[in-house]
C-alpha positions in Angstrom: 3.7 4.3 8.6 2.0 7.4 10.1 -1.0 9.2 8.7 -0.7 12.0 6.1 -2.1 14.4 8.9 0.8 13.2 11.1 3.5 13.6 8.5 2.2 17.1 7.8 2.1 18.1 11.4 5.7 16.9 11.9 6.9 18.9 8.9 5.0 21.9 9.8 6.2 21.9 13.4 9.8 21.6 12.5 9.7 24.3 10.1 8.3 26.6 12.7 10.3 25.4 15.3 13.1 26.9 13.3 11.2 30.4 12.8 10.0 29.8 9.3 6.2 30.1 8.1 5.0 26.7 6.5 1.5 25.8 5.3 -0.3 22.8 3.8 -1.4 24.0 0.2 -2.7 22.4 -3.2 -4.6 19.2 -3.6 -4.6 18.1 0.0 -6.4 21.2 1.2 -8.9 21.1 -1.4 -9.5 17.2 -0.4 -9.9 18.2 3.3 -12.6 21.0 2.2 -14.4 18.3 0.1 -14.0 15.7 3.0 -12.0 13.2 0.6 -9.3 11.1 1.3 -5.9 12.8 1.3 -3.4 11.2 -1.0 -0.4 13.3 -0.7 0.9 16.3 1.1 2.5 19.5 -0.5 3.9 22.3 2.1 5.1 25.6 1.2 7.4 27.9 3.3 9.6 30.8 3.2 12.5 28.6 4.0 15.0 28.0 1.2 15.6 24.6 -0.3 19.1 24.4 1.4 17.6 25.2 4.7 14.9 22.7 4.5 17.7 19.9 3.7 19.4 20.8 6.9 16.5 20.9 9.0 15.5 17.3 8.2 17.6 14.3 8.5 16.1 12.5 5.5 15.4 14.3 2.4 15.7 13.9 -1.4 16.0 16.6 -4.1 14.6 15.9 -7.6 13.1 19.3 -7.8 16.0 21.3 -6.0 16.4 23.6 -9.0 12.7 24.6 -8.6 13.0 25.1 -4.8 11.4 21.7 -3.8 12.6 19.0 -1.4 11.1 15.8 -0.6 10.9 15.2 3.2 10.8 11.7 4.6 8.2 11.8 7.5 7.3 8.5 9.3 7.3 6.5 5.9 5.4 9.2 4.0 7.0 11.6 1.6 6.1 15.2 2.0 6.9 17.6 -0.9 8.2 21.1 0.6 8.9 24.2 -1.7 9.9 27.7 -1.3 6.9 30.1 -1.8 6.3 30.9 -5.5 6.5 34.2 -7.1 5.6 36.0 -10.2 8.5 38.3 -9.9 11.1 35.8 -8.8 11.8 37.8 -5.6 10.9 36.9 -2.3 7.1 36.4 -2.2 4.6 35.5 0.6 1.9 32.9 0.9 -0.8 34.9 -0.9 1.8 35.5 -3.9 2.3 31.8 -3.8 -1.4 30.9 -4.1 -1.8 33.5 -6.8 0.3 31.8 -9.4 -1.3 28.3 -8.9 -3.7 27.0 -11.2 -7.4 26.8 -10.2 -9.1 28.4 -7.3 -9.7 24.7 -5.7 -6.0 24.4 -5.4 -5.0 27.8 -4.3 -6.0 27.4 -0.6 -3.6 27.1 2.2 -4.1 25.6 5.7 -2.2 26.1 8.9 -1.0 23.4 11.3 -4.2 24.2 13.4 -6.6 23.5 10.5 -7.4 27.1 9.7 -8.0 27.6 6.0 -6.6 30.4 4.1 -8.6 31.3 1.0 -7.9 34.6 -0.9 -9.3 33.3 -4.1 -12.6 32.0 -3.0 -11.7 28.3 -3.7 -14.2 27.2 -1.1 -17.0 28.8 -2.8 -16.2 27.4 -6.2 -16.0 23.9 -4.7 -19.7 24.6 -3.3 -20.6 25.5 -6.8 -18.6 22.8 -8.1 -17.1 25.1 -10.6 -13.4 24.7 -11.9 -11.9 28.2 -12.3 -8.5 29.6 -13.0 -6.7 31.8 -10.5 -6.9 35.3 -12.2 -6.5 35.7 -15.8 -7.0 32.2 -17.3 -5.0 32.9 -20.5 -1.9 33.9 -18.2 -2.1 30.8 -16.0 -2.5 28.5 -19.1 0.7 30.1 -20.8 2.8 29.7 -17.6 2.2 25.9 -17.8 0.3 24.7 -20.8 -0.2 21.3 -19.2 -3.0 23.1 -17.1 -5.0 22.9 -20.2 -5.2 19.1 -19.8 -5.1 19.2 -16.1 -8.3 21.3 -16.2 -10.1 18.5 -18.1 -8.8 15.8 -15.7 -9.8 17.7 -12.7 -13.0 18.6 -13.9 -13.8 14.8 -14.5 -12.1 13.6 -11.2 -13.9 16.3 -9.0 -17.3 16.4 -10.9 -16.7 20.1 -11.6 -17.8 22.1 -14.5 -15.3 24.3 -16.2 -16.1 28.1 -15.7 -17.0 29.6 -18.9 -14.0 32.2 -19.2 -11.8 29.4 -18.2 -13.1 27.0 -20.9 -13.1 29.6 -23.6 -9.2 30.5 -22.8 -8.6 26.6 -23.0 -10.3 26.5 -26.5 -8.2 29.4 -27.7 -4.8 28.4 -26.4 -5.5 24.6 -27.2 -2.5 24.5 -29.5 -0.1 25.4 -26.6 -0.6 21.9 -25.5 1.8 20.4 -27.9 4.4 22.4 -26.0 4.3 20.0 -23.1 6.4 17.3 -22.4 4.8 13.8 -23.7 5.5 12.3 -20.4 3.4 14.9 -18.5 0.6 14.6 -21.1 0.5 11.0 -20.6 0.5 10.9 -17.1 -2.6 13.2 -16.9 -4.5 10.9 -19.1 -3.5 8.0 -16.8 -4.5 10.0 -13.8 -8.0 10.4 -15.1 -8.3 6.7 -16.1 -7.4 5.7 -12.7 -10.4 7.7 -11.3 -12.7 5.8 -13.7 -13.9 7.2 -17.0 -17.5 6.5 -17.9 -18.7 6.8 -21.4 -19.7 10.3 -21.3 -16.7 11.5 -19.8 -14.6 9.7 -22.4 -16.4 11.4 -25.0 -16.1 14.8 -23.3 -12.4 14.0 -23.4 -12.0 13.0 -26.8 -14.0 16.0 -28.2 -12.5 18.7 -26.4 -10.2 21.1 -28.6 -7.2 20.6 -26.2 -7.3 16.8 -26.7 -7.7 17.1 -30.6 -4.6 19.2 -30.8 -2.3 16.4 -29.3 -0.1 14.5 -31.8 -1.5 11.2 -32.9 -4.9 11.9 -31.2 -6.4 13.1 -34.6 -8.1 10.7 -36.7 -8.3 7.7 -34.4 -9.9 9.8 -31.8 -12.3 11.3 -33.8 -13.5 7.6 -34.9 -13.5 6.7 -31.4 -15.6 9.7 -30.3 -18.2 8.9 -32.8 -18.5 5.4 -31.2 -18.4 6.6 -27.8 -21.3 9.5 -28.3 -23.5 6.8 -30.0 -22.8 4.2 -27.3 -26.0 3.1 -25.5 -24.6 0.5 -23.1 -24.3 0.9 -19.4 -21.6 0.4 -17.0 -18.8 1.0 -19.5 -16.0 2.4 -17.6 -12.1 3.0 -18.3 -10.4 2.1 -15.0 -6.5 2.1 -15.6 -3.8 3.2 -18.1 -3.7 -0.1 -20.1 -7.6 0.3 -20.6 -7.1 3.8 -21.6 -4.2 3.4 -24.2 -6.2 0.3 -25.4 -9.3 2.0 -26.1 -7.5 5.0 -27.7 -5.2 2.8 -29.9 -7.7 0.3 -31.0 -9.4 2.7 -33.2 -6.0 3.2 -35.0 -4.2 1.1 -37.6 -1.7 -1.1 -36.0 1.4 1.0 -36.9 -0.3 4.2 -35.9 -1.1 2.5 -32.5 2.6 1.5 -32.1 3.8 4.9 -33.0 1.3 6.7 -30.4 2.6 4.3 -27.6 6.0 5.1 -28.4 5.7 8.7 -28.9 4.2 9.1 -25.5 7.0 7.2 -24.0 4.9 4.6 -22.6 6.8 1.8 -20.5 7.7 -1.4 -22.4 5.1 -3.3 -19.9 2.3 -1.0 -21.2 3.1 -1.3 -24.9 3.4 -4.9 -24.5 0.0 -5.2 -22.8 -1.8 -2.8 -25.2 -0.4 -4.5 -28.4 -1.6 -8.0 -27.0 -5.0 -6.6 -26.4 -5.0 -5.3 -30.2 -3.7 -8.6 -31.5 -6.6 -10.6 -29.6 -9.3 -8.3 -30.2 -8.3 -8.4 -34.0 -8.9 -12.0 -33.9 -12.2 -12.1 -32.0 -13.9 -9.5 -34.1 -17.6 -10.4 -35.0 -17.5 -13.9 -33.1 -17.3 -15.4 -29.5 -14.1 -15.1 -27.6 -12.0 -18.1 -28.0 -10.4 -20.1 -24.9 -6.9 -19.6 -26.4 -7.3 -15.7 -26.7 -8.5 -15.4 -23.1 -5.7 -17.6 -21.9 -3.2 -15.4 -23.7 -4.8 -12.2 -22.3 -5.1 -13.5 -18.6 -7.2 -11.6 -16.0 -5.1 -8.6 -16.2 -5.9 -7.8 -19.9 -9.3 -9.4 -20.4 -11.1 -6.4 -19.2 -9.3 -3.9 -21.4 -9.9 -6.3 -24.4 -13.6 -6.9 -23.8 -14.3 -3.1 -23.3 -12.5 -2.3 -26.6 -14.4 -5.2 -28.4 -17.7 -4.2 -26.9 -17.2 -0.5 -28.0 -16.4 -1.7 -31.4 -19.3 -3.9 -31.6 -21.5 -1.5 -29.9 -22.5 -4.0 -27.2 -22.6 -4.3 -23.6 -19.1 -5.6 -22.1 -19.3 -8.6 -19.9 -15.8 -8.9 -18.2 -17.1 -11.3 -15.2 -18.3 -13.9 -17.8 -15.0 -13.9 -19.5 -13.0 -14.1 -16.1 -15.1 -17.0 -15.1 -14.4 -18.6 -18.4 -10.6 -18.0 -17.9 -10.9 -19.8 -14.5 -12.4 -22.8 -15.9 -9.6 -23.4 -18.3 -7.2 -26.2 -17.6 -4.2 -23.7 -17.3 -4.1 -20.3 -15.8 -0.5 -19.7 -16.8 2.5 -21.6 -18.2 3.5 -22.3 -14.7 0.6 -24.7 -14.2 1.8 -26.8 -17.3 3.0 -30.2 -16.2 6.0 -30.0 -18.6 9.2 -27.9 -18.6 12.3 -27.8 -20.2 14.2 -29.8 -17.9 11.7 -32.9 -18.5 12.0 -32.1 -22.3 15.7 -32.3 -22.1 15.7 -35.4 -20.3 13.3 -37.2 -22.6 14.6 -35.7 -25.8 18.3 -35.0 -25.1 19.3 -34.8 -28.8 17.0 -31.9 -29.5 18.3 -28.2 -29.5 17.1 -25.4 -27.1 14.9 -23.4 -29.8 13.1 -26.9 -30.2 12.2 -26.8 -26.4 10.6 -23.4 -26.7 8.5 -24.2 -29.6 7.4 -27.6 -28.0 6.3 -25.8 -24.9 4.4 -23.2 -26.7 2.5 -25.9 -28.6 1.9 -27.9 -25.7 0.5 -25.0 -24.0 -1.9 -24.3 -26.7 -2.8 -28.2 -27.1 -3.9 -28.2 -23.4 -6.1 -25.2 -23.5 -7.9 -26.4 -26.7 -8.5 -30.0 -25.1 -6.2 -31.9 -27.5 -4.2 -33.4 -24.7 -4.7 -33.6 -20.9 -2.5 -31.6 -18.6 -0.6 -34.5 -17.4 3.3 -35.1 -17.8 2.8 -38.6 -19.1 0.1 -38.0 -21.5 1.8 -35.0 -22.8 4.9 -36.9 -23.6 2.8 -39.6 -25.3 1.0 -36.9 -27.4 4.4 -35.4 -28.3 5.5 -38.8 -29.9 2.1 -39.7 -31.5 2.2 -35.9 -33.1 5.9 -36.6 -34.4 7.6 -34.0 -32.1 10.3 -36.5 -31.0 
């Protein structure tokens, strides 16, 4: 796979070879200026989407109606878009940059590395200031998701939101309800993946934009009280499951389930979060039980322990719980020295549902130390316990 720089150079060179203007824009330029790792490349051009499709041999077009084509370049996917324009007529680069969200994202870069910065994005980066391009109210009305993106970027980049921009955000906060729920959820998950400490979590929960979101009201108010008073150190939310577990963990179970379905989270995330809520409800006010640690596994223990620590106003100790998990006789059902085939051979007269019930009971018994994880001993235990 080629580097992002090589992928960008290839796309820019091919477009210019055909006589078109082309520039790297958006987050990639910002990250270059900030000397951060570039995670993707967006290019804008005066070539139409149809022209881009004809120039490059391998493309996809999920955003073709908005003038965007995905170009495959050496294993990378580069997003190539027609110049944006307020007037919906042919616009140039400056017009394109003028309708972008924030000054730090409203810069372009040539193939040679020259920065084009008509809205002083580099200066705002130096000042660590997140400021809208032009009239903030106009930018947020064009796309209300920018209200939430501003919060996410300010945390991700460590920038303060410029006063006028923040005032517009607070005034226009109700507009966030117009956004597709999938886009809202994606912004939160991007924020979580960049790690949120306890102060950043509080900042998000207390901002008027977040308070306007459906199902983020009462539960988040209780959570914000906890996070604001929390005095522990090293608390971070690091992934989507941790984010949704923390949010849902301060709601009633039915409310939590409604929240996750409303924001159209995947079946895997919903199942994971509900498992976290189930196990933390069992552990509240007492030591973690081996069976709960086993049910959660290494993937869900961090989310569960952080939620419980926040509820109990104590320091989370994920490494200790992971070490306890590793000491258990089973790490997963695959480690069990019993399976359906063995049960069918030993107990041919029993129905299929019985087999599943037995396997679950044996799994629990091994974790609790009632029987050794050995096939012969398990079969003896089953007979002794009248499972035959």
